[in-house]
C-alpha positions in Angstrom: 151.8 375.2 174.5 150.6 372.5 172.1 152.3 374.2 169.2 155.6 374.3 171.1 155.4 370.6 171.9 154.7 369.8 168.2 157.6 372.0 167.1 159.9 370.2 169.6 158.9 366.9 168.1 159.8 368.2 164.7 163.2 369.5 165.9 164.0 366.2 167.5 163.2 364.4 164.2 165.5 366.9 162.4 168.3 366.6 164.8 170.0 363.4 163.4 170.1 365.0 159.9 171.4 368.3 161.3 174.2 366.5 163.3 175.3 364.5 160.3 175.2 367.7 158.1 177.4 369.5 160.7 179.9 366.6 161.0 180.3 365.8 157.3 179.6 369.1 155.6 180.3 372.0 158.0 183.4 370.8 159.9 185.3 369.8 156.7 184.9 373.3 155.4 187.6 374.5 157.7 189.9 372.6 155.3 189.4 375.5 152.9 192.3 377.3 154.5 194.6 374.8 152.7 193.9 376.8 149.5 196.0 379.6 151.0 198.8 377.4 152.4 201.9 375.6 151.1 200.7 372.3 152.5 203.3 369.8 153.5 201.9 366.3 154.0 202.2 365.1 157.7 202.5 368.6 159.1 199.7 370.0 161.2 197.3 372.3 159.4 197.9 375.3 161.7 201.6 375.0 161.3 201.6 375.2 157.5 203.2 378.2 155.7 200.7 380.8 154.4 201.2 381.8 150.8 198.1 383.9 150.1 196.8 383.6 146.5 199.8 381.8 145.1 197.9 378.5 144.6 195.2 380.3 142.6 197.8 382.1 140.5 199.6 378.8 139.8 196.3 377.1 139.0 195.6 379.6 136.2 199.0 378.8 134.7 198.6 375.1 134.5 198.2 374.0 130.8 195.6 371.4 131.6 193.2 373.7 133.5 191.7 375.3 130.3 190.9 371.9 128.8 189.5 370.6 132.1 187.1 373.6 132.4 186.0 373.2 128.8 185.3 369.5 129.3 183.3 370.3 132.5 181.2 373.0 131.0 180.7 371.1 127.7 179.7 367.8 129.3 177.5 369.4 131.9 175.7 371.6 129.4 175.0 368.7 127.0 173.7 366.6 129.9 171.3 369.5 130.9 170.0 369.9 127.3 169.6 366.1 126.7 168.3 365.7 130.2 165.4 368.0 129.4 164.6 367.2 125.8 164.5 363.4 126.2 162.2 363.2 129.2 159.8 365.7 127.8 159.6 363.9 124.5 159.2 360.5 126.2 156.6 361.8 128.6 154.6 363.3 125.7 154.7 359.9 123.8 153.8 357.9 126.9 151.0 360.3 127.7 149.3 359.3 124.5 149.3 355.6 125.5 145.8 354.5 126.6 146.8 351.1 128.0 147.4 351.9 131.7 149.2 348.6 132.5 151.6 349.1 129.6 152.1 352.7 130.7 152.9 351.7 134.3 155.2 348.9 133.1 157.2 351.2 130.9 157.5 353.8 133.6 158.9 351.2 136.0 161.4 349.9 133.5 162.8 353.3 132.6 162.8 354.4 136.2 164.9 351.5 137.5 168.4 352.8 136.4 167.8 355.9 138.6 168.3 353.7 141.7 171.5 352.1 140.6 174.9 353.5 141.5 177.5 354.4 138.9 179.7 351.6 140.1 177.1 349.1 138.9 176.2 350.9 135.8 179.8 351.5 134.9 180.4 347.8 135.1 177.5 347.2 132.7 178.8 349.9 130.3 182.3 348.4 130.3 180.9 345.0 129.4 178.7 346.4 126.7 181.3 348.6 125.1 184.4 346.4 125.5 186.2 345.0 122.4 184.3 341.7 122.8 181.1 343.4 124.0 177.7 343.2 122.4 178.1 346.4 120.4 181.3 345.3 118.7 179.8 341.8 118.2 176.8 343.3 116.4 179.0 345.6 114.4 181.3 342.7 113.5 178.3 340.9 111.8 178.3 343.8 109.3 182.0 343.6 108.8 183.0 346.6 110.9 186.2 346.7 112.9 186.0 346.6 116.7 186.2 350.0 118.4 187.7 350.8 121.9 184.8 353.1 122.8 186.0 353.9 126.3 189.5 354.6 125.1 188.5 356.9 122.2 188.3 360.6 122.6 185.8 360.7 119.7 183.3 358.5 121.6 183.9 359.1 125.3 181.9 362.3 125.6 178.9 360.8 123.8 179.1 357.8 126.1 179.1 360.0 129.2 176.2 362.2 128.1 173.9 359.4 126.8 174.6 357.0 129.6 173.6 359.8 132.0 170.4 360.3 130.0 169.7 356.6 130.2 170.1 356.6 134.0 168.0 359.7 134.7 165.4 360.2 132.0 162.9 357.8 133.7 162.8 360.1 136.8 162.4 363.2 134.6 159.6 361.4 132.7 157.6 360.8 135.8 157.9 364.5 136.8 156.6 365.6 133.4 153.8 363.0 133.4 152.7 364.4 136.7 152.6 367.9 135.1 150.6 366.5 132.2 148.0 365.1 134.5 147.5 368.6 136.0 146.2 369.9 132.6 142.4 370.5 132.7 140.7 367.8 130.5 138.0 370.2 129.6 140.6 372.1 127.4 141.0 369.0 125.3 137.2 368.5 125.0 136.8 372.1 123.9 139.6 371.8 121.4 138.0 368.6 119.9 134.7 370.4 119.5 136.6 373.1 117.6 138.0 370.5 115.3 141.6 370.4 116.7 143.7 367.3 115.8 146.4 365.8 118.0 149.1 368.1 116.8 147.0 371.1 117.5 146.2 369.9 121.0 149.9 369.2 121.6 151.0 372.6 120.4 148.3 374.8 122.0 147.4 372.9 125.2 149.9 370.2 126.2 153.2 372.0 125.7 152.0 375.3 127.2 150.5 373.3 130.1 153.9 371.8 131.1 156.0 374.8 130.1 156.2 376.1 133.7 157.7 372.8 134.8 160.1 372.7 131.9 161.2 376.3 132.7 161.6 375.6 136.4 163.7 372.4 135.9 165.8 374.1 133.2 166.6 377.1 135.3 167.4 375.1 138.4 169.7 372.8 136.4 171.8 375.9 135.5 173.3 375.6 138.9 174.9 372.3 137.9 176.9 373.6 134.9 180.1 372.9 136.8 178.9 369.5 138.1 179.6 367.1 135.2 179.3 364.0 137.4 182.3 362.8 139.3 181.0 359.3 140.1 180.1 358.5 136.5 183.4 359.8 134.9 185.6 358.4 137.6 184.2 354.9 137.0 184.5 355.1 133.3 187.5 357.1 132.3 191.2 356.3 131.9 194.4 358.2 131.0 193.7 357.8 127.2 190.6 360.0 127.4 191.8 362.7 129.8 191.7 365.3 127.0 188.0 364.8 126.4 186.7 363.5 129.7 188.7 365.0 132.5 186.5 367.4 134.5 187.2 369.7 137.5 186.2 367.1 140.1 188.3 364.3 138.7 191.2 366.8 138.2 191.0 367.8 141.8 190.9 364.2 142.9 194.2 363.4 141.0 195.9 366.6 142.3 194.9 366.0 145.9 194.8 362.3 146.5 197.1 361.0 143.8 199.8 363.7 143.5 199.3 365.0 147.1 199.1 368.7 146.0 196.6 369.4 148.7 196.8 373.2 148.6 196.4 373.4 144.8 193.6 370.9 144.8 191.8 372.8 147.5 192.2 376.0 145.5 190.7 374.5 142.4 187.8 373.0 144.3 187.2 376.3 146.2 187.1 378.3 142.9 184.6 375.8 141.5 182.4 376.0 144.6 182.3 379.8 144.5 181.3 379.9 140.8 178.7 377.1 141.5 177.2 379.2 144.3 176.9 382.2 142.0 175.2 380.0 139.3 172.8 378.5 141.8 171.8 382.0 143.0 171.3 383.1 139.4 169.3 380.0 138.5 167.1 380.6 141.6 166.3 384.1 140.5 165.6 382.9 137.0 163.3 380.2 138.4 161.4 382.9 140.4 161.2 385.2 137.4 160.0 382.7 134.8 158.2 380.0 136.9 157.3 381.8 140.1 159.3 379.3 142.1 160.5 380.2 145.6 161.7 378.3 148.5 162.0 381.2 150.9 
């Protein structure tokens, strides 16, 4: 009886989240049917003409779709790689710091961008990278010509990838520092007795100690190969860099809300969601195989 009362309290606590999930995530899924309709704006959804798979067939014939998919996979993959290497390297360096106040201060500073939205960070990036921004001013001191970084296909992908690393590597660093604190200190003491130096301890104790965490986060991130970051790119890109920065999410936004091709935009978004579900299931199995990670 007591357990049922406790469970009822938990269910009541969960109910606001479940209601919001149902309203904003489950109900909108009925809009998927537009992927199979010739949608006419202003006409009721159940009165639209059904066209089967025509939107998907037309989607594959669009010249831009190949470049959009390449941009998405390339940007997302580079974000995943940099988002693993940088936090691991920074956590290993910070772990060697013995001044605890300095360590906490650095953690707080690098963690702060994680709490800022891309609207704020994009404003900062635009100011820094503009023609009269600090980067071009410093380059001008050495005689270099000003560069329009956010209008250059050469620079735009680098800006997207490294600004994402700047925003998120503080969070990843804290995760890996937590993993480092879980390593048994007696292993280091035994290694010192055997004459191991810092590199030996790093190679044979530290890295193997956090390897399960690295494998787990890497495999789980595979599910985001098609999520290159709509908020970030939407706030930073412009028509001059569509060839290097346009991703599936921003392409769907332009098709659906700008060009009002609702059926085609829904088809592109639906195909991306199906592939993303497959990748998430695959990454979940890999996480279970290599890191023994399971939710259910």
